[in-house]
C-alpha positions as CSV (number, residue, x, y, z in Angstrom):
1,M,-41.7,-153.8,148.2
2,L,-45.0,-152.7,146.5
3,F,-44.7,-149.2,147.7
4,G,-40.9,-149.0,146.7
5,E,-41.9,-150.2,143.1
6,L,-44.7,-147.7,143.0
7,G,-42.3,-145.0,144.1
8,R,-40.0,-145.9,141.1
9,L,-43.1,-146.0,138.9
10,L,-44.1,-142.4,139.7
11,N,-40.9,-141.0,138.2
12,V,-40.5,-137.6,136.5
13,E,-41.6,-138.8,133.2
14,H,-44.8,-140.2,134.6
15,L,-45.5,-137.3,136.8
16,V,-45.1,-134.8,134.0
17,T,-47.4,-136.9,131.8
18,L,-50.1,-137.1,134.6
19,A,-49.8,-133.1,135.0
20,V,-50.1,-132.5,131.4
21,I,-53.2,-134.8,131.1
22,A,-54.7,-133.1,134.3
23,A,-54.1,-129.7,133.0
24,C,-55.9,-130.5,129.6
25,I,-58.8,-132.1,131.3
26,A,-59.3,-129.3,133.7
27,A,-59.2,-126.6,131.0
28,L,-61.8,-128.6,128.8
29,V,-64.2,-129.3,131.8
30,T,-64.0,-125.8,133.2
31,A,-64.5,-124.2,129.8
32,A,-67.6,-126.5,129.2
33,R,-69.2,-125.7,132.5
34,L,-68.6,-122.0,132.6
35,S,-69.1,-121.4,128.8
36,P,-71.7,-123.9,127.5
37,G,-72.7,-123.7,123.9
38,A,-72.7,-125.1,120.5
39,W,-68.9,-125.5,120.6
40,T,-69.2,-128.3,123.1
41,V,-71.0,-130.6,120.6
42,A,-67.9,-130.2,118.2
43,A,-65.5,-130.7,121.1
44,S,-67.3,-133.8,122.2
45,R,-67.3,-135.4,118.8
46,A,-63.8,-134.4,118.1
47,L,-62.7,-136.1,121.3
48,A,-64.8,-139.1,120.5
49,V,-63.1,-139.4,117.0
50,L,-59.6,-139.1,118.8
51,I,-60.5,-142.0,121.3
52,V,-61.8,-144.3,118.4
53,A,-58.7,-143.6,116.1
54,N,-56.3,-144.0,119.0
55,E,-57.8,-147.3,120.0
56,C,-57.9,-148.5,116.3
57,G,-54.4,-147.3,115.8
58,W,-53.1,-149.9,118.3
59,W,-54.6,-152.6,116.5
60,V,-52.9,-151.4,113.2
61,W,-49.7,-151.1,115.0
62,L,-50.1,-154.8,116.3
63,G,-50.8,-155.9,112.6
64,F,-47.6,-154.3,111.4
65,Q,-45.7,-155.8,114.4
66,H,-47.1,-159.2,113.7
67,T,-47.9,-159.5,117.3
68,W,-51.8,-159.5,117.3
69,S,-53.1,-162.3,119.7
70,A,-56.5,-163.2,120.8
71,G,-55.1,-163.6,124.3
72,Y,-54.5,-159.8,124.8
73,A,-55.5,-157.8,121.8
74,L,-59.3,-158.4,121.9
75,P,-61.2,-155.2,122.9
76,L,-62.4,-156.8,126.1
77,Q,-60.3,-155.1,128.9
78,L,-62.4,-152.6,130.7
79,C,-60.5,-149.7,129.3
80,D,-60.9,-150.9,125.7
81,V,-64.6,-151.4,126.3
82,V,-65.2,-148.1,128.0
83,A,-63.3,-146.4,125.1
84,F,-66.1,-147.2,122.6
85,V,-68.7,-146.5,125.3
86,A,-67.1,-143.1,125.9
87,A,-67.1,-142.4,122.3
88,A,-70.6,-143.2,121.8
89,A,-71.5,-141.2,124.9
90,L,-69.8,-138.2,123.7
91,W,-71.5,-138.4,120.3
92,T,-75.0,-139.2,121.4
93,R,-75.0,-138.0,125.1
94,H,-77.2,-141.1,125.9
95,R,-77.7,-141.3,129.6
96,L,-76.8,-144.9,130.0
97,L,-73.6,-144.5,128.1
98,V,-72.7,-141.3,130.0
99,E,-73.2,-143.3,133.3
100,L,-71.0,-146.2,132.1
101,T,-68.3,-143.7,131.0
102,Y,-68.4,-141.9,134.2
103,F,-68.2,-144.9,136.6
104,W,-66.0,-147.0,134.5
105,G,-63.7,-144.1,133.4
106,V,-63.2,-142.7,136.7
107,A,-63.1,-145.8,138.8
108,G,-61.2,-148.0,136.4
109,T,-59.3,-146.1,133.7
110,A,-58.0,-143.4,136.0
111,N,-56.2,-146.2,137.9
112,G,-54.6,-147.1,134.7
113,L,-53.0,-143.5,134.4
114,L,-51.6,-143.8,138.1
115,S,-50.3,-147.4,137.7
116,P,-49.7,-147.9,134.0
117,D,-49.3,-151.5,132.7
118,L,-46.6,-150.3,130.2
119,P,-43.0,-151.0,129.9
120,D,-42.3,-148.2,127.2
121,H,-41.1,-144.7,127.7
122,F,-41.8,-141.3,126.1
123,P,-41.9,-140.6,123.0
124,S,-42.4,-144.3,121.9
125,Y,-45.7,-145.1,120.2
126,L,-47.0,-147.4,122.8
127,F,-46.3,-144.8,125.6
128,L,-48.2,-142.1,123.7
129,Q,-51.0,-144.4,122.7
130,Y,-51.5,-145.7,126.1
131,F,-51.7,-142.3,127.9
132,I,-53.8,-140.8,125.2
133,A,-56.2,-143.7,125.5
134,H,-56.6,-143.5,129.2
135,G,-56.5,-139.8,129.5
136,T,-59.1,-139.1,126.8
137,I,-61.4,-141.5,128.6
138,V,-61.2,-139.8,131.9
139,A,-61.6,-136.5,130.0
140,A,-64.8,-137.8,128.5
141,A,-66.2,-138.8,131.8
142,L,-65.6,-135.5,133.5
143,L,-66.6,-133.6,130.6
144,L,-69.9,-135.3,130.2
145,V,-70.7,-135.3,133.9
146,I,-69.2,-132.3,135.4
147,G,-68.7,-130.0,132.4
148,L,-72.0,-130.9,130.7
149,R,-74.0,-131.6,133.8
150,I,-75.2,-135.0,132.5
151,T,-75.5,-136.3,136.0
152,P,-76.1,-140.0,136.9
153,R,-79.8,-140.9,137.5
154,Q,-81.4,-142.8,140.2
155,G,-80.3,-146.5,140.2
156,A,-77.1,-145.7,138.0
157,V,-74.8,-147.6,140.4
158,A,-77.0,-150.8,140.2
159,R,-77.2,-150.6,136.4
160,V,-73.4,-150.1,136.0
161,L,-72.6,-152.9,138.5
162,A,-74.9,-155.3,136.5
163,L,-73.2,-154.4,133.3
164,T,-69.8,-154.6,134.9
165,L,-70.7,-158.2,136.0
166,A,-71.8,-159.2,132.6
167,L,-68.4,-158.0,131.3
168,V,-66.6,-160.1,133.8
169,V,-68.5,-163.3,132.8
170,L,-67.8,-162.6,129.1
171,D,-64.1,-161.9,129.8
172,A,-63.9,-165.1,132.1
173,G,-65.2,-167.3,129.2
174,V,-62.9,-165.6,126.7
175,N,-59.9,-166.1,129.1
176,L,-60.6,-169.8,129.2
177,V,-60.7,-170.2,125.5
178,S,-57.9,-167.8,124.6
179,G,-55.7,-168.2,127.5
180,G,-55.8,-164.3,128.0
181,N,-56.0,-162.3,131.3
182,Y,-58.8,-159.8,130.3
183,M,-59.8,-157.8,133.3
184,Y,-56.9,-159.4,135.3
185,L,-59.2,-162.4,136.2
186,R,-56.2,-164.9,135.9
187,H,-53.5,-163.0,137.7
188,T,-52.6,-159.4,138.6
189,P,-50.7,-157.0,136.2
190,D,-47.2,-157.3,135.7
191,V,-46.6,-153.8,137.0
192,P,-47.3,-152.7,140.7
193,S,-50.9,-152.0,141.2
194,L,-53.6,-151.9,144.0
195,L,-54.5,-155.4,143.2
196,D,-51.2,-156.6,144.7
197,L,-52.5,-155.4,148.1
198,M,-55.5,-157.7,147.9
199,G,-53.9,-161.1,148.4
200,P,-53.5,-164.0,146.1
201,W,-55.9,-165.4,143.4
202,P,-59.0,-165.5,143.5
203,W,-59.4,-163.3,146.7
204,Y,-58.0,-160.2,145.0
205,I,-60.9,-160.4,142.6
206,V,-63.4,-160.5,145.4
207,E,-61.9,-157.6,147.2
208,A,-61.6,-155.6,143.9
209,A,-65.2,-156.2,143.4
210,G,-66.0,-154.9,146.8
211,L,-63.8,-151.9,146.3
212,A,-65.5,-151.1,142.9
213,V,-68.9,-151.2,144.6
214,A,-67.6,-148.7,147.2
215,I,-66.0,-146.5,144.6
216,F,-69.2,-146.4,142.6
217,V,-71.3,-145.5,145.5
218,A,-68.7,-142.7,146.4
219,L,-68.9,-141.4,142.8
220,D,-72.6,-141.3,143.0
221,L,-72.9,-139.8,146.3
222,P,-72.7,-136.0,145.5
223,F,-75.4,-136.7,142.8
224,A,-77.5,-138.8,145.1
225,I,-77.6,-136.0,147.7
226,G,-78.6,-133.6,144.9
227,R,-81.4,-136.1,143.7
228,N,-82.8,-136.3,147.3
229,R,-82.8,-132.6,147.8
230,R,-84.7,-131.9,144.6
231,Q,-87.2,-134.8,145.5
232,N,-87.6,-133.1,149.0
233,N,-88.2,-129.8,147.4
234,R,-90.7,-131.1,145.1
235,A,-92.6,-132.8,148.0
236,I,-92.7,-129.6,150.0
237,E,-93.9,-127.7,147.0
238,A,-96.7,-130.3,146.4
239,R,-97.9,-130.0,150.0
240,R,-98.2,-126.1,149.6
């Protein structure tokens, strides 16, 4: 049943949207990697402004619709948090912010592109806002790490996991007070998602945590190999 629902989710509208986002990200990252220069600062900051403006625009929309609620509109979902982290990383290029943007953006936000928690269709405001929000975060993550070569440092996985756990604890407390479902700690999304394959509550949370660790390690693996190679080369040079 789940895979049938996922098949209906990946319709032409969705696939075209993903293709456009992928093409834009690929063009930006390739340009930054092949032609680095001062223009990347302006491009990074323009992307940061777009991310924040798009995020704030959603709150304005909720206000006009009189639908704002502490149960779902606080900036506590992972994608909301990483939006502001990504904007700060693009503006400052701070290494910890870049690491958070990379691991959270690629491991978490990219999944939101594949299985959007969204009932609306193009060209509604919510459709555009959702895909701009998720697409720009993934763009920021890949631009910073692949395009601008600000790669994760030794211990990045442990740092990101610790901060992820801190966010989970915060969201769990807010969920108890507000009745919300931040980070899907109370139940899985209403649309088909990978969490549906992980069993009932609370086991899907445990399995999702294990999967997150595995994905973080996999995302860091190419850079870990590079770090080890550089360390070995330095050790060889030191012995000469």
